[in-house]
C-alpha positions in Angstrom: 19.2 -9.1 6.9 16.5 -11.0 5.0 18.2 -14.3 5.6 18.5 -13.4 9.3 14.8 -12.7 9.5 13.9 -16.2 8.3 16.6 -17.9 10.4 15.4 -16.0 13.5 11.9 -17.1 12.9 13.0 -20.7 12.4 15.1 -20.8 15.6 12.3 -19.1 17.6 9.6 -21.4 16.5 11.7 -24.4 16.9 13.3 -23.6 20.3 11.0 -20.8 21.6 13.8 -18.5 22.8 15.7 -16.5 20.2 14.5 -12.9 19.6 11.6 -13.2 22.2 10.5 -10.1 24.1 7.3 -8.9 25.8 5.4 -6.0 24.3 6.4 -2.6 25.7 2.8 -1.9 26.7 -0.2 -4.2 27.1 -1.7 -5.3 23.8 -5.1 -4.2 25.2 -3.8 -0.6 25.0 -2.8 -0.8 21.4 -5.0 0.7 18.7 -6.1 -1.3 15.6 -5.2 0.2 12.2 -5.7 -0.6 8.5 -2.7 -0.6 6.1 -3.9 1.8 3.4 -0.9 2.1 1.1 2.8 2.8 0.7 3.6 6.4 0.0 6.5 8.8 0.3 7.6 11.6 2.6 7.7 14.6 0.2 10.6 16.3 2.1 13.0 13.4 2.6 11.8 11.1 -0.2 11.7 8.2 2.3 9.0 5.5 1.8 6.3 5.4 4.4 3.5 3.0 5.2 0.2 4.8 5.6 -2.0 3.3 8.4 -5.6 4.4 8.8 -7.0 4.7 12.4 -10.7 3.9 12.9 -13.0 6.5 14.4 -10.9 9.6 14.2 -10.1 9.3 10.5 -6.5 10.0 11.2 -3.6 8.3 9.5 -0.2 7.4 11.0 3.0 7.1 8.9 5.7 4.5 9.6 9.0 5.2 7.9 10.5 2.2 6.2 13.3 1.2 3.8 13.1 0.9 0.1 13.3 -2.9 0.1 10.6 -3.2 2.6 8.4 -0.8 0.6 8.8 -3.0 -2.5 8.0 -6.1 -0.5 4.8 -4.5 0.9 3.7 -3.2 -2.5 4.2 -6.6 -4.1 1.9 -8.1 -1.5 -0.6 -5.3 -1.7 -0.9 -5.8 -5.4 -0.6 -9.7 -5.2 2.3 -9.6 -7.6 3.6 -13.1 -8.4 7.4 -13.6 -8.4 9.3 -16.5 -10.0 10.7 -17.6 -6.7 9.5 -16.8 -3.1 10.8 -13.6 -1.7 12.2 -13.4 1.9 8.9 -12.4 3.6 7.0 -15.1 1.6 9.5 -17.6 3.0 9.1 -16.2 6.5 5.3 -16.5 6.3 5.6 -20.0 4.9 7.9 -21.0 7.8 5.4 -19.9 10.4 2.7 -21.9 8.8 4.8 -25.0 8.1 5.8 -25.2 11.8 2.2 -25.1 12.9 1.9 -21.4 13.7 -0.3 -18.5 12.7 0.7 -14.9 12.7 -2.2 -13.4 14.7 -1.1 -9.8 15.2 1.7 -7.4 14.3 2.2 -4.8 17.0 4.1 -1.5 16.6 4.4 -1.1 20.3 7.0 1.6 20.8 8.9 4.6 19.5 12.3 5.1 21.2 14.9 7.7 20.0 13.0 8.0 16.6 13.2 4.2 16.1 10.0 2.2 15.8 9.8 -1.2 17.7 7.6 -4.1 16.7 6.5 -7.5 17.9 5.0 -10.5 16.1 2.2 -12.3 18.0 2.4 -16.0 16.8 0.0 -18.7 18.0 0.9 -22.4 17.6 -1.7 -25.0 16.7 -1.1 -26.9 19.9 -1.6 -23.9 22.1 -3.7 -21.1 20.5 -4.3 -19.3 23.7 -0.6 -18.6 24.4 1.1 -15.9 22.3 4.7 -16.3 21.2 6.2 -12.9 21.0 9.0 -12.3 18.4 10.9 -9.0 18.2 10.8 -7.5 14.7 11.3 -4.3 12.8 7.9 -2.9 12.1 8.6 -2.8 8.4 9.2 -6.5 8.3 6.2 -7.1 10.5 4.0 -5.1 8.2 5.3 -7.0 5.1 4.3 -10.2 6.9 0.9 -8.8 7.9 -0.2 -8.1 4.4 0.8 -11.6 3.4 -0.9 -13.4 6.2 -3.9 -11.2 7.0 -2.6 -10.6 10.5 -4.2 -7.7 12.5 -2.1 -4.5 12.8 -2.0 -2.6 16.1 0.0 0.4 17.1 0.8 2.2 20.4 -0.9 5.5 21.1 2.5 7.3 21.1 3.1 6.0 17.6 -0.3 7.3 16.5 0.5 10.8 17.6 4.1 10.9 16.4 3.3 11.6 12.7 -0.3 12.7 12.9 -1.0 15.5 10.4 2.3 14.9 8.5 2.1 15.2 4.7 2.7 12.3 2.3 2.6 11.8 -1.4 1.5 8.8 -3.5 4.0 6.7 -5.5 3.9 7.1 -9.2 4.4 3.4 -9.8 1.9 2.3 -7.2 -1.6 3.5 -7.2 -3.7 1.1 -5.1 -5.1 2.3 -1.8 -7.2 0.4 0.8 -9.8 1.8 3.2 -12.8 0.2 4.9 -11.5 -3.1 3.5 -11.9 -1.9 -0.1 -8.8 -1.7 -2.3 -9.2 0.7 -5.2 -7.1 1.6 -8.3 -7.5 3.9 -11.3 -10.2 2.7 -13.7 -8.1 2.7 -16.8 -9.5 2.2 -20.3 -8.2 -1.4 -20.3 -9.8 -2.1 -16.9 -13.1 -0.6 -18.0 -13.0 -2.9 -21.1 -12.0 -6.0 -19.1 -14.7 -5.6 -16.5 -17.4 -4.0 -18.7 -17.4 -0.9 -16.5 -19.6 2.1 -17.4 -18.1 5.4 -18.4 -19.0 7.1 -15.2 -16.2 8.6 -13.1 -15.0 6.4 -10.4 -12.4 3.9 -9.1 -11.9 0.2 -9.8 -12.2 -2.2 -6.9 -9.4 -4.7 -7.0 -10.1 -6.4 -3.7 -12.7 -6.3 -0.9 -13.0 -7.9 2.5 -15.3 -7.7 5.6 -18.4 -5.7 5.7 -17.8 -4.2 2.2 -17.6 -7.6 0.6 -20.7 -8.8 2.5 -22.6 -5.8 1.1 -21.8 -6.6 -2.5 -18.6 -4.5 -3.1 -16.4 -7.1 -4.9 -13.4 -7.0 -7.2 -14.5 -5.6 -10.5 -16.9 -3.0 -9.0 -16.7 0.7 -9.7 -16.8 3.1 -6.7 -18.9 6.0 -7.9 -18.9 8.1 -4.7 -18.0 8.3 -1.1 -20.4 10.3 1.1 -21.7 11.9 -2.1 -18.3 12.9 -3.5 -16.6 11.3 -6.5 -13.0 10.2 -5.8 -10.8 11.1 -8.6 -7.8 9.0 -7.6 -7.1 6.3 -4.9 -5.6 8.7 -2.4 -8.7 10.9 -2.6 -10.8 7.8 -1.8 -8.8 7.5 1.4 -9.3 11.2 2.1 -13.0 11.0 1.6 -13.2 8.0 4.0 -11.2 10.0 6.5 -13.7 12.8 6.3 -16.6 10.6 7.4 -18.1 11.9 10.6 -17.0 10.2 13.8 -19.3 7.3 14.8 -21.0 7.5 11.4 -20.8 5.0 8.5 -19.3 5.9 5.2 -21.9 6.0 2.4 -20.5 4.2 -0.7 -22.3 4.3 -4.0 -21.0 1.7 -6.5 -21.7 -0.1 -9.7 -21.3 -3.9 -10.0 -22.4 -6.3 -12.7 -24.8 -3.9 -14.2 -26.4 -2.6 -11.0 -25.8 0.6 -9.1 -26.2 0.4 -5.3 -25.6 2.5 -2.3 -24.6 1.0 1.1 -23.3 2.2 4.4 -20.0 0.8 5.6 -18.7 1.2 9.2 -15.3 2.8 9.7 -14.0 0.1 12.1 -10.9 -1.8 11.0 -11.9 -5.0 9.1 -9.9 -8.2 9.3 -7.9 -8.3 6.1 -7.2 -11.9 5.3 -4.2 -13.1 3.3 -3.5 -11.3 0.0 -3.9 -13.6 -3.0 -3.8 -13.0 -6.7 -7.3 -12.2 -8.0 -9.1 -14.9 -10.0 -8.9 -12.6 -13.1 -5.6 -10.6 -13.6 -6.1 -7.0 -12.9 -5.2 -4.8 -15.9 -2.2 -2.7 -15.4 -2.3 1.1 -15.3 
């Protein structure tokens, strides 16, 4: 299946025919979301991708396979592997052939099966999208590697709204508002010189959060006045932000404590790369 993914991309980009299909609904009707984390359905034990919707604070769950979950987690945590994995190769193929993965769209839910489309733009014609049929799980694994936007159909948003999920014991990084957080372990506090205050370590930041000084190595002290005790609680506090209001983030960074307001819109993520200084393990 993984080899087929790469071969399909190669044939499509070279010939422009294989595995092409139009989105089920207009891309203008799709809703942007932020990939928050990989979690688990507590009933079935199935891995799920947790996507945060702007404005409402709701999250949508996309059920995926174990291999795809591992692929997404590796990219979320910028884990280096001795040799490129399949999704790394697929992303490299798109770039090497003069393309850019602009958007990953989860555009339909038919008979309990999710459908997805890759929106690829070629350097010689950036205005014309090349649509490639994909499993959403593969598309999301590519999105976290390339920084592509993620959009979902309204029916997909409502399909799992309110459904419970649990964090994975071996994976504890969560992203919201463009801020990726992890537990502030003793090793992390020593490595980054963090204070002893309760809070969460920032391992990555993009968009407005980065512009306002929240960078890797910062310590999130509170969200809307409440201290997050774990990464999933950070997501929950962001979700509880009033509609059309910014989240108020208090944080420590390089010896200074600041408080800033961050809008709840979905930021452009950018490619996942390994931090300049290795993040301490939990």
